[in-house]
C-alpha positions as CSV (number, residue, x, y, z in Angstrom):
1,M,4.9,-5.6,22.4
2,P,4.8,-2.3,24.2
3,A,2.4,0.3,22.9
4,R,5.3,2.7,22.2
5,L,8.7,1.8,20.9
6,S,11.3,4.0,19.5
7,A,12.1,3.3,15.8
8,L,15.6,2.0,16.8
9,A,14.2,-0.3,19.5
10,L,11.5,-1.6,17.1
11,V,14.0,-2.4,14.4
12,A,16.3,-4.2,16.9
13,A,13.4,-6.2,18.3
14,L,12.0,-7.2,15.0
15,L,15.3,-8.0,13.3
16,A,16.5,-10.4,16.1
17,G,17.5,-13.6,14.5
18,C,17.3,-12.4,10.8
19,G,19.6,-14.1,8.3
20,T,21.7,-12.6,5.5
21,P,19.8,-9.9,3.6
22,Q,18.9,-11.3,0.1
23,P,15.8,-9.6,-1.2
24,V,15.7,-9.4,-5.0
25,G,16.6,-6.0,-6.4
26,Q,17.9,-4.6,-3.1
27,R,20.1,-1.5,-3.3
28,V,23.1,-2.0,-0.9
29,P,23.6,1.1,1.2
30,D,26.9,2.6,2.0
31,P,27.9,1.0,5.4
32,V,29.0,4.3,6.9
33,A,25.8,6.0,5.8
34,L,23.8,3.1,7.2
35,A,25.6,3.3,10.5
36,E,25.0,7.0,10.7
37,A,21.4,7.0,9.5
38,E,18.8,8.6,11.7
39,P,16.1,6.2,12.7
40,A,12.7,6.6,11.0
41,P,10.3,8.6,13.3
42,F,7.8,5.9,14.1
43,D,6.6,7.5,17.3
44,S,3.4,9.2,18.5
45,S,4.4,12.6,17.1
46,A,4.5,11.2,13.5
47,F,1.6,10.4,11.2
48,N,1.6,6.6,11.0
49,F,-0.5,4.1,9.1
50,L,-0.5,0.6,7.6
51,V,-0.9,-0.5,3.9
52,V,-2.0,-4.0,2.9
53,G,-3.5,-5.5,-0.2
54,D,-4.8,-8.7,-1.8
55,W,-6.0,-10.2,1.5
56,G,-9.6,-11.5,1.5
57,R,-9.2,-15.3,1.7
58,N,-11.3,-16.2,4.8
59,G,-8.1,-16.2,6.9
60,F,-6.3,-18.8,4.8
61,F,-3.0,-18.6,2.8
62,N,-1.3,-16.6,5.6
63,Q,-4.0,-13.9,5.8
64,A,-4.6,-14.6,9.5
65,E,-0.8,-14.5,10.3
66,V,-0.4,-11.2,8.4
67,A,-3.4,-9.8,10.3
68,R,-1.8,-10.7,13.6
69,A,1.5,-9.1,12.6
70,M,-0.4,-6.0,11.5
71,G,-2.1,-5.8,14.8
72,D,1.2,-5.9,16.7
73,V,3.1,-3.5,14.5
74,G,0.1,-1.2,14.3
75,E,0.1,-1.0,18.1
76,A,3.8,-0.4,18.3
77,V,3.7,2.5,15.8
78,E,0.3,3.8,17.0
79,S,-1.2,3.4,13.5
80,R,-4.0,5.9,12.8
81,F,-5.6,3.9,10.0
82,T,-5.1,1.2,7.4
83,I,-5.1,1.5,3.6
84,S,-6.3,-1.4,1.5
85,T,-4.8,-1.5,-2.0
86,G,-7.6,-3.7,-3.3
87,D,-8.6,-7.3,-4.1
88,N,-10.4,-7.2,-0.8
89,F,-12.4,-10.4,-1.4
90,Y,-11.5,-13.4,-3.4
91,L,-12.2,-14.9,-5.8
92,A,-15.1,-12.8,-7.0
93,G,-15.7,-9.9,-4.7
94,V,-18.9,-9.9,-2.6
95,T,-22.5,-10.5,-3.5
96,G,-23.9,-7.8,-1.2
97,V,-23.6,-6.1,2.1
98,D,-24.8,-9.3,3.8
99,D,-22.3,-11.6,2.1
100,V,-20.6,-13.9,4.7
101,K,-17.2,-12.8,3.4
102,W,-17.5,-9.5,5.3
103,T,-17.3,-11.5,8.5
104,R,-15.0,-14.4,7.4
105,S,-12.4,-12.3,5.5
106,F,-12.6,-8.9,7.3
107,E,-14.4,-8.5,10.6
108,A,-13.3,-11.8,12.1
109,I,-9.7,-11.6,10.9
110,Y,-8.6,-8.0,11.6
111,T,-9.6,-8.1,15.3
112,A,-6.6,-6.4,16.9
113,P,-7.4,-3.1,18.7
114,S,-4.9,-1.2,16.5
115,L,-6.9,-2.3,13.4
116,Q,-10.3,-1.0,14.5
117,S,-9.7,2.5,13.1
118,R,-10.7,3.5,9.5
119,W,-9.8,1.3,6.6
120,Y,-9.4,3.5,3.5
121,S,-10.2,1.0,0.7
122,T,-9.7,0.7,-3.0
123,L,-11.3,-1.7,-5.5
124,G,-9.3,-4.4,-7.3
125,N,-10.0,-6.5,-10.3
126,H,-11.3,-9.4,-8.2
127,D,-13.7,-7.0,-6.4
128,W,-15.0,-6.0,-9.9
129,Q,-16.1,-9.6,-10.4
130,G,-18.6,-9.1,-7.6
131,D,-21.0,-6.4,-6.5
132,V,-19.0,-3.1,-6.6
133,P,-21.9,-1.0,-5.2
134,A,-22.1,-3.3,-2.2
135,Q,-18.5,-2.6,-1.2
136,I,-19.4,1.1,-1.4
137,A,-22.6,0.6,0.6
138,Y,-20.8,-1.3,3.4
139,T,-19.3,2.1,4.3
140,E,-22.6,2.9,5.8
141,T,-22.8,-0.4,7.7
142,S,-19.3,-0.7,9.1
143,E,-17.7,1.6,11.7
144,R,-14.2,1.2,10.0
145,W,-14.7,0.2,6.4
146,Y,-14.4,3.3,4.2
147,L,-15.1,3.2,0.5
148,P,-17.5,6.1,-0.2
149,A,-17.1,5.9,-4.0
150,Q,-15.3,4.0,-6.7
151,Y,-12.6,6.7,-6.5
152,Y,-12.3,9.5,-3.9
153,S,-9.8,11.9,-2.2
154,E,-9.1,12.6,1.5
155,T,-6.9,15.4,2.9
156,L,-5.6,14.8,6.4
157,A,-3.4,16.8,8.8
158,I,0.1,15.6,9.6
159,D,0.6,18.5,12.0
160,D,-0.8,22.0,12.5
161,E,0.8,23.2,9.3
162,T,1.2,20.1,7.1
163,R,-1.5,18.3,5.1
164,V,-1.3,15.1,3.1
165,Q,-3.8,14.4,0.2
166,F,-4.6,10.8,-0.4
167,V,-6.2,10.1,-3.8
168,F,-7.8,6.6,-4.1
169,L,-8.2,5.4,-7.7
170,D,-10.3,2.6,-9.2
171,T,-7.6,1.3,-11.6
172,T,-9.5,-1.6,-13.1
173,P,-11.2,0.5,-15.8
174,L,-7.9,2.3,-16.4
175,A,-5.6,-0.7,-16.6
176,Y,-7.7,-3.4,-18.4
177,P,-8.5,-3.6,-22.1
178,E,-12.0,-3.5,-23.5
179,S,-12.4,-7.3,-23.3
180,Y,-12.4,-7.0,-19.5
181,K,-15.0,-4.2,-19.7
182,A,-17.3,-6.6,-21.6
183,R,-17.1,-9.2,-18.8
184,F,-17.5,-7.1,-15.7
185,S,-18.5,-3.5,-16.4
186,D,-22.1,-4.1,-15.5
187,T,-21.0,-4.4,-11.8
188,G,-19.9,-0.8,-11.6
189,D,-19.3,2.5,-13.5
190,W,-16.7,2.1,-16.2
191,D,-15.9,5.8,-16.5
192,V,-12.3,6.0,-17.7
193,E,-12.3,9.6,-19.0
194,D,-14.4,10.9,-16.2
195,Q,-12.0,9.4,-13.6
196,L,-8.9,10.8,-15.4
197,T,-10.4,14.2,-15.6
198,W,-11.4,14.1,-11.9
199,L,-7.9,12.9,-11.0
200,E,-6.1,15.8,-12.7
201,R,-8.5,18.4,-11.4
202,T,-8.3,17.0,-7.8
203,L,-4.5,17.0,-7.8
204,E,-4.2,20.4,-9.4
205,N,-6.5,22.0,-7.0
206,S,-4.8,20.6,-3.9
207,D,-2.5,22.8,-1.8
208,A,-1.4,19.8,0.4
209,T,2.3,19.5,1.3
210,W,2.3,15.8,0.4
211,K,0.3,14.0,-2.4
212,I,-0.1,10.2,-2.2
213,V,-2.0,8.2,-4.8
214,V,-3.3,4.7,-4.1
215,G,-4.6,2.3,-6.7
216,H,-4.8,-1.5,-7.1
217,H,-2.7,-2.0,-10.2
218,P,1.1,-1.3,-10.1
219,I,2.5,1.1,-12.7
220,Y,6.0,-0.3,-12.3
221,V,6.4,-3.9,-11.2
222,G,8.9,-6.7,-10.8
223,S,6.9,-9.9,-11.3
224,V,6.9,-13.3,-12.9
225,R,3.3,-12.6,-14.0
226,Y,3.1,-8.9,-14.7
227,S,5.2,-6.3,-16.5
228,D,5.1,-2.5,-16.2
229,N,1.5,-1.4,-17.1
230,E,2.0,0.8,-20.2
231,R,-1.6,2.0,-20.1
232,L,-1.1,3.4,-16.6
233,V,2.4,4.7,-17.5
234,E,0.8,6.7,-20.3
235,Q,-2.4,7.7,-18.4
236,L,-1.1,8.4,-14.9
237,V,2.6,9.1,-14.7
238,P,2.5,12.5,-16.6
239,V,-0.4,13.6,-14.4
240,F,1.5,12.6,-11.3
241,E,4.7,14.4,-12.4
242,R,2.9,17.5,-13.5
243,T,0.9,17.8,-10.2
244,G,3.6,17.0,-7.7
245,V,2.6,13.5,-6.5
246,N,5.2,12.1,-4.1
247,A,4.4,8.4,-4.1
248,Y,2.1,5.7,-5.5
249,F,1.0,2.7,-3.5
250,A,-0.5,-0.4,-5.3
251,G,-1.3,-4.1,-4.8
252,H,-2.2,-6.7,-7.4
253,D,1.2,-8.4,-7.4
254,H,1.2,-10.6,-4.3
255,N,4.5,-9.5,-2.7
256,L,6.3,-6.4,-1.4
257,Q,8.2,-4.0,-3.8
258,H,9.7,-0.6,-4.2
259,H,10.5,0.9,-7.6
260,R,11.9,4.3,-8.7
261,P,12.5,4.8,-12.4
262,D,15.8,6.6,-13.2
263,G,15.3,10.3,-12.8
264,S,11.7,10.0,-11.5
265,P,10.5,12.3,-8.7
266,I,8.0,9.6,-7.6
267,D,8.4,6.5,-5.6
268,Y,6.3,3.5,-6.5
269,F,5.4,0.9,-3.8
270,V,3.6,-2.5,-4.1
271,S,2.0,-3.8,-0.9
272,G,-0.1,-6.8,-2.2
273,A,1.1,-9.6,0.2
274,G,-1.9,-9.8,2.5
275,S,-2.4,-13.5,1.8
276,L,-1.3,-15.8,-1.1
277,T,2.1,-14.7,-2.5
278,R,3.8,-14.7,-5.9
279,E,7.4,-14.7,-7.0
280,V,9.3,-11.5,-7.9
281,V,11.9,-10.6,-10.4
282,E,14.3,-7.6,-10.7
283,T,13.9,-4.8,-13.1
284,P,16.0,-1.7,-13.9
285,N,13.6,0.3,-11.6
286,T,13.7,-2.1,-8.7
287,L,15.0,-1.0,-5.3
288,F,13.4,-3.8,-3.4
289,A,11.2,-6.8,-4.1
290,L,10.5,-9.8,-1.9
291,R,8.1,-12.7,-2.0
292,T,6.7,-13.0,1.5
293,P,3.3,-12.6,3.1
294,G,3.3,-9.1,4.7
295,F,2.4,-5.4,4.7
296,M,3.9,-2.0,4.9
297,A,3.9,0.6,7.7
298,V,4.3,4.3,6.7
299,S,5.3,7.3,8.9
300,M,5.0,10.8,7.7
301,T,6.3,14.1,9.1
302,R,6.5,17.6,7.6
303,T,9.7,16.8,5.7
304,R,9.9,13.0,5.0
305,M,8.0,9.8,4.6
306,S,9.4,6.5,6.0
307,V,8.2,3.3,4.6
308,Q,8.8,-0.1,6.3
309,A,7.9,-3.6,5.0
310,Y,7.2,-6.4,7.4
311,D,6.6,-10.1,7.0
312,E,4.0,-12.3,8.7
313,D,6.4,-12.9,11.6
314,R,6.6,-9.2,12.3
315,Q,10.2,-9.0,11.0
316,L,11.3,-5.9,9.3
317,V,12.5,-6.8,5.8
318,Y,12.9,-3.3,4.2
319,T,12.9,0.3,5.1
320,T,13.4,3.5,3.0
321,V,13.1,7.2,3.7
322,V,11.5,9.5,1.0
323,P,12.3,13.2,1.7
324,L,9.8,15.8,0.7
325,R,12.5,17.7,-1.3
326,R,14.5,15.5,-3.6
327,G,18.0,14.9,-2.5
328,D,20.1,12.0,-1.0
329,R,18.0,9.0,-0.1
330,L,18.8,6.0,2.0
331,D,17.2,2.6,1.3
332,L,17.9,0.0,4.0
333,P,17.3,-3.7,3.0
334,F,16.9,-6.2,5.8
335,G,15.6,-9.7,6.2
336,L,15.3,-12.9,4.3
337,G,15.1,-13.5,0.6
338,G,14.0,-16.5,-1.4
339,D,10.6,-18.0,-1.6
């Protein structure tokens, strides 16, 4: 695949041979608006990156196939970095910085040149079942793994005048009841109130144009296994709305999803299909949900964020444009539904 493809050429190349669109919860766009839609700006002038979660299975359960697709798409869109939404190592995290899982599930799997840039990582519940400080310490060992703390913030430049703040949360202490704390809190710092205080202060003090929050657990979800997380709805959503957060990216549910509650100024994405997948269901908030191994690619400019979902065969299965200022949106569903 050429190093640079226009968005329109990339869509055409990756959609060749696709069947009838059937993803669960898709919003069918107006055909005239679809025909007139401006292609998403996946080119070198935009701020492009990848998002993947729930991946660390020694290359099995489609992890290797998703990794190869990420490498190809990452090259095509000139991805600057990768975000991991957590559950980095199954089934029980890592035992230390020398654990063989670092090689078998990460270093030897994501080998494409486009995946050698920084991996901004978050912790998932399976990571909490292992050595949490070891995943933080590996930041000093690896040239690309980046998890400097259990939760942290990075502000990056989209262009000379536009900044995006990424806030990476450790949602396991926030999402799980006290019974989970009793099992795994000795592997890390179970600081619920400290993290919530830090989150609000960090977002309030930011003057970034865009604010993106990343955590492992979805707030809104369409799943056969999970439902909307009421603890996170109560703890996080008011803070997000009060401080101007634009979008939240999560994993945990092993599929690809996009939700927007009625009247919400925030888009909620799930990119947790890095390996073994799980069935989806439709909810009142669902714009898109699809059970397929895959990942998301994101492109940001001064005024809009384009999010595209790909499967393990590099086929584009969904795309949406999130404008900086709320107004008309266009969500474009593509690809194959079913299992």
